[in-house]
C-alpha positions, 0 to 999 in steps of 0.5 A, a space after each residue: 500500500 505504501 508503494 501505491 500511495 507514493 505512485 499516486 502522489 507522483 502521478 498527480 503532479 503531472 502537467 496538464 494538456 488539451 482535450 480531444 478535437 473534432 473539425 470539418 467543413 460543411 458545403 452544398 453538394 450541388 455547387 460545393 459552396 460553403 454553408 455558413 451558420 449550419 447547426 452542428 451537434 455532438 451528443 454524447 451517447 451515454 452522458 448528455 453533459 459531455 455534449 457540444 453544440 455549435 455552428 459553422 463559420 463563414 468558410 463552413 468550418 466547425 471546430 469542437 475542443 475539450 471533448 471526452 472519449 466515447 461515442 457521439 451522435 453527430 448531426 448537422 442541420 441547415 434550413 432547406 437541406 436534408 439533415 446529416 446524421 452519423 456516429 463518431 467514436 473518440 478513442 484518444 485521438 483528434 478527428 478531422 471529418 474533412 468535407 461534409 456535403 448536404 443535399 437540398 430538400 425536395 420542393 414542397 407541393 401544396 396539397 401533399 402531405 407526407 407522413 413518416 414513421 419514427 424509427 423504433 430502434 437504432 444500433 450503435 455498436 454494443 448499444 441498442 437505442 429505442 425511440 419512445 415515440 414508437 411505443 404508445 402508452 396510457 397518459 398516466 404510464 410510468 417508465 416501467 410500463 414503457 420499457 416492457 413494450 421494448 423488444 428484449 426487455 421482460 419483467 420476471 418475478 418483478 425483476 426487469 431483464 434486458 437481453 436475458 440478463 438482470 438490469 442492475 442500473 438505470 441511469 437518467 441522462 447518463 447520470 445515476 438516479 436513486 442510487 443503483 435501484 432500477 425499480 425506484 427509477 422506472 416506477 417513479 419516472 413518468 413515461 411522458 418525459 422519456 425520449 429514448 431508451 438505451 440498453 448496453 453493458 456499462 463498464 466500470 468508471 476506470 474501464 470507460 476512461 481507458 476503453 479496456 473492459 475489466 470484466 466488471 460490466 453490468 446490464 444498464 438502461 439509460 433513459 434520455 429525457 425529452 428536451 422539453 421535459 427537462 424544465 418543470 415540476 412533475 409527480 403525484 400524491 396518492 392515498 387509499 384505504 380498503 378492506 381488512 384495514 389495508 392502506 397504501 399512500 405515497 408521494 413522488 415530486 420532481 423538480 427538473 431545471 436542466 442540470 439541476 434535479 431534485 426528486 422526493 418520494 415516500 410511501 407507506 402501506 401494508 399491502 407488501 409494496 416495497 420500493 427499495 432494494 435489498 441493501 435495506 436489509 441487514 443481512 438476516 432473513 427474518 432472523 437466524 434459524 430455519 432449516 438449512 436456510 441460505 444454502 445454494 439455490 436449486 438448478 431447476 425450479 419455478 416460483 409462480 404467484 406472489 402477486 401483491 404478496 411475497 414481494 421477493 421480486 421487488 428488491 434489486 437482489 435477495 428476497 423477503 417472503 411473506 407479508 410486509 408493512 413498509 414506510 419509506 422515503 427517499 431524496 435524490 439530488 443532481 446538479 452540475 456547476 459549470 463544466 467543472 463539477 457535477 454531483 449526484 447524491 441520494 438518501 433513503 430511509 426504509 422501515 419494513 415489518 415482515 411476517 412470514 409463514 412457510 412449509 418446506 418438504 425436502 427429500 435428500 438424495 441419500 444413498 439410503 432409501 430408509 430415512 431421507 425426509 426433512 419437513 419444516 414449518 417456519 414462521 417469523 416476524 421482523 422489524 428492519 430500519 435502514 438509512 442508505 446514502 450514495 453520492 457521486 462527485 466528479 471534478 474536472 481539473 482541466 481538459 486533461 485530468 479529473 477526479 471522481 469520488 463515490 462514497 456509500 454508507 448504509 446503517 441498519 437495525 433489525 429485530 426478529 424472531 422465528 419459530 421452527 418446527 421440524 422433523 427428519 425421518 423415514 420415507 414413509 413419514 415416520 419421524 426419527 427426530 423432531 425439534 421445536 426451535 425459537 430464535 430471537 435476534 437483534 442486529 445492528 450494522 453499518 457498511 461504508 465504501 468509497 472509491 477515489 479515481 484520478 484520470 489523466 490524458 497526456 498530449 499524445 492521443 491514447 496515452 492515459 493514466 488512471 489511479 483508483 483507491 478503494 476503501 470499505 469497512 463494515 461492522 455488525 453486532 448480533 445478539 441472539 437468544 436460542 431456545 430449542 427442544 429436540 426429541 430423539 428416538 433411541 433404543 431406550 425410548 424418546 429422549 428430550 434435549 433442551 438447549 437455551 443459550 445467549 449468543 453475542 456475535 460481533 463481526 467487522 472488517 475492512 478492505 484497502 485496494 489500489 489500482 494503477 492503469 497506464 495506456 500507451 498507443 502502439 501504431 495507428 490502431 493499437 493500444 497497450 495497457 499496463 495495470 497493477 492491483 493490490 488489495 488487503 481484506 481483514 475480517 474479524 469474528 468474536 462469537 461468544 455463547 453462554 448457556 442458561 444457568 438455572 442456579 442463578 437464572 442468568 446466561 453465565 455458563 460459557 459454551 466453548 463449542 459454540 464460541 469462536 474468535 477468528 481473525 483473517 487477512 486476505 491479500 492479493 497482488 495482480 499485475 497485468 498487461 492488455 493489448 487492444 487493436 481496433 479498426 472500423 471492422 474489428 475490436 480485438 483485446 487480449 491480455 494476461 495477468 498474474 494473480 498471487 494471493 495469501 490467506 492467513 487466518 487464526 482461530 481461537 475457539 473451539 480449536 486453536 487453529 492457524 491457516 496460512 495459504 498462498 495461491 498463484 494463478 495466471 489469468 488470461 483474457 480475450 475479447 473480439 468484437 466484429 462490426 459487420 455494419 452499423 446495425 450488426 455485430 458479434 462479440 466473443 469473450 473469454 475471461 478467468 477469475 478467482 473467488 476466495 472463500 468467505 470468513 464463515 466458510 473458513 471457521 470450524 465452529 458449529 451453527 446449531 440454530 436448527 439442531 436437525 440442520 447443523 452447519 460448520 466451516 472448513 479452514 482447508 478451503 482453497 480459492 475457486 478458479 473460474 473460466 467464462 466464455 461468452 458469445 453475443 450477436 446483435 442486429 437491428 433493422 431500422 427500416 422495419 423496426 425488427 431487432 434480434 439478439 442471441 447470447 451463449 454463456 459457459 462457466 467452468 469453475 475449478 475447485 468449486 466450493 460446494 456443500 457436503 452433508 453428513 447424515 446421522 444414521 444413528 445418534 452419535 457425537 461428533 469429534 467436537 462434542 456436538 450431538 448429531 441425531 439420527 436423520 439430522 444433517 451436518 453441512 460443511 463447505 468443501 472443494 470439488 473438482 469442478 462445476 459447469 453451467 451453460 446458458 443460451 438466450 435468443 430474443 427478437 422483436 418486430 412490429 405487426 402492422 395488422 394488429 398495430 402491435 409489437 411482437 416479442 419472441 424469446 427462447 433459452 436453454 440452461 444446463 448446470 452440473 453441480 457436485 455435492 457430497 452426501 456422507 461418503 458419496 459424491 453426487 452430481 446434479 444435472 439440471 436442464 431447462 428449455 424456456 420460450 416466450 411470446 408477448 404481444 404489446 399494443 401500439 396503436 392508441 393511448 386509449 387502449 393498451 394491452 399486453 398478452 404473454 405466454 411462457 412455457 418452461 421444461 425442467 429436467 433434473 438427474 442425480 447420479 447418486 440416485 437416478 430414481 429421484 430425478 424430475 421432469 415437468 413443464 410449467 406453463 404461465 400466461 398473462 394478460 394486461 388491459 388498460 382501457 380508457 372508455 372515454 377521457 375520464 373513465 378507465 378500466 385496468 385489469 390483469 390476469 395470470 394463469 399457472 399450470 404445471 404438468 409432470 410433478 408429483 401430486 403433492 407438488 402439483 398446483 394450478 391456479 389463476 390470479 385476477 386483479 381489476 381496477 375501475 377509475 375516474 379522472 376529474 379536475 383540470 387536465 384530469 389531474 385528479 383520479 379516483 380508483 377502486 381496485 380488487 386484488 386477487 378476485 378469485 382468492 387463489 394467490 399463493 406462493 409455491 416453489 420447487 427447487 432442486 440442487 445437488 443435495 435435495 429436492 424441496 417444495 416450499 409454500 409461503 403465506 402471501 397476501 390474498 383478496 382485498 379491496 382498495 379505494 384510492 385518490 391520486 393527484 397528478 402534478 405536471 408543470 413543464 416550461 420551455 428552456 
């Protein structure tokens, strides 16, 4: 770290130089005369703040300076001439466009009207841009309603996906909006302010500057607002009350003044509407405890239902089952002070009260067919409070250098309790052991991270330097009370074992990392990149458990088996070199880095154990993109990566929150080494509005960290003194030789003139091979799925908006340990949405979903229908007021059923969700835009 700080100091005192330039001349194509006063625009594709505007001089010349690297829309317009539009990419060198000839427009004839159709899609290398003018929505639609009409964008279980991948970020005019939560942006931005929608893989800040992909790209949507909607006030206020004391209220208020933007939002409801991301959760899912919760998810499975309940899908990542009461508020501020300083900051407060009730039935892929059943009833309640702050501050020192600071802070408080009633036993349902387990947890945590990035461009085009420093720290204090009674069947009858303990578990850690990147041009089309990355991560855990002492009614008996003190240091050193070659047809990047890491850990309880490991790897990478035309490209990519085991996976201490599903760590774990290979093809046809996207992805992981389960065949005691009842399981992480996953996805969209609608088609194939150990036998679980989908979305009227969809999925699983325990089944899901304005004031909104599965056992087979409907009336000036009566789950069939299959077991899980209720709501809409 000392070396990094010295290098940073030396590099920050380098002299300044000029930015990039674009020059050219505008002339008449007929006579070659210079055109004076032609309007010229260079609009940055992903950040309008970098755009430039100007006019040609008396000689037809134009000259732009101080331009940033990136892609630009280049446009020249002049009265009486056809508009000239092109795309430019600035890659570290000045561009001279020489002479651009404009054609004169055809003479307009009286009585003749030519009506043109907006081009729905434009492809610019790896970015697809859609015009909002090509997609009609209701007057009160939001951005989420609009993007679901776009080819390749779907909403699955409440999560927005683009081209088969989850959208991690939604920008507005190239800038963050409400942090990294896509739902908060799409649901609170009216569709009427959207001009264009761009879909691309956004690279990290450092990669965007250097042009070299570091593998940290995320699927991103950028919403470009309409110029006439960038000045004004807009939003809404709403409140509703219904049956069973259901209520929902909130407000959204936006003030846009060109670069300065302020947004306020809030909501309060008890109908499981949660509008912020799972960063608002402290990391405990309704407390500790349920049977084996937190394991790896299943390979093949389905989770239908959850309309208006469950709400697992309303978060960016993670899940929270059950019914939830929410109180939230947020503030987002964005501004630019001249051309030198830009700031974006957001603050969120979120309070949720969640109640969950679940039933789980699990069958282990045991080499024994006698006892492999685990069933569980689980209920919980939790109160969670969260404060979350995000900001981005960008300072342009001059045309050559800039600083970027991105701090993040989250403070959380969670109180929860849960009850688990579980049994393990024979395949005929006879129990071997049962447990009645109560856990109460109080957790407080804070997380802080920050990145400081310095970027510098030398006089020589393509020669750059960037230095980033990353810091993070976290602290979590968890206090838990556990009261468990376990019943065991023995040769001498039933034996009861009671455990009552108090656990104090503080966990803290920090990370220091630095990255230096230098690029140097080589020849006319080549650039070399040299990079050096160092990091240090420290983690500490000091878990203290005390058993209840009936002599003095206090928790005063120190429990050494459930206590541990662990300190872990993980350091990495990674130098590397990359070479990129680019011309108009091909963008080729290849490189290699050397990864060296050391893992040093020391555990005090319940064992005195030291871990001292060193890992070394050579990490190659390759990427090639072929640009066949402006509307067609193919990208091939290969990369490698290292993933270290977590602190909890390394600690050899037993977690017996559930005495029938014990967990412990493994200090002998090694790093995972992953190989990732992908291919992606994109094509658009602006003339007829069709799009096509195809993707294939493979991930092969060596030294895969999976789960090993030891099943108790008789009641016995483990080496550390922990009792393992017959039929109970002890789960331990273990390195296996490899795991494999394959994924492919194809999507396409085209307008259907006969229906005046858009047709979206998709298909996909997934395969996973995952290892696991059951007792002494290794099992490979093979999971297959073939999915398809068809959606028709209306596009002929703002008064009538409908969408129909059908998505059948075929699942198959096969287990090498016991082939008779595989599955093969179909899941059919269909949906229909209708928003119909019968007249200017009266409207009807309804949606219908159907779920049907075939091939599952009778106890897992559930078919049901979910129908919701609302009738509303608009009034007041400009229809600003609205009254609406909504009926949720008209048929009272809403339920949550999931089936998951992994390398260890198959599980059916049903969860309590919110069912039928009525809600009467008043909404007032705010719209006040000004020209500017």
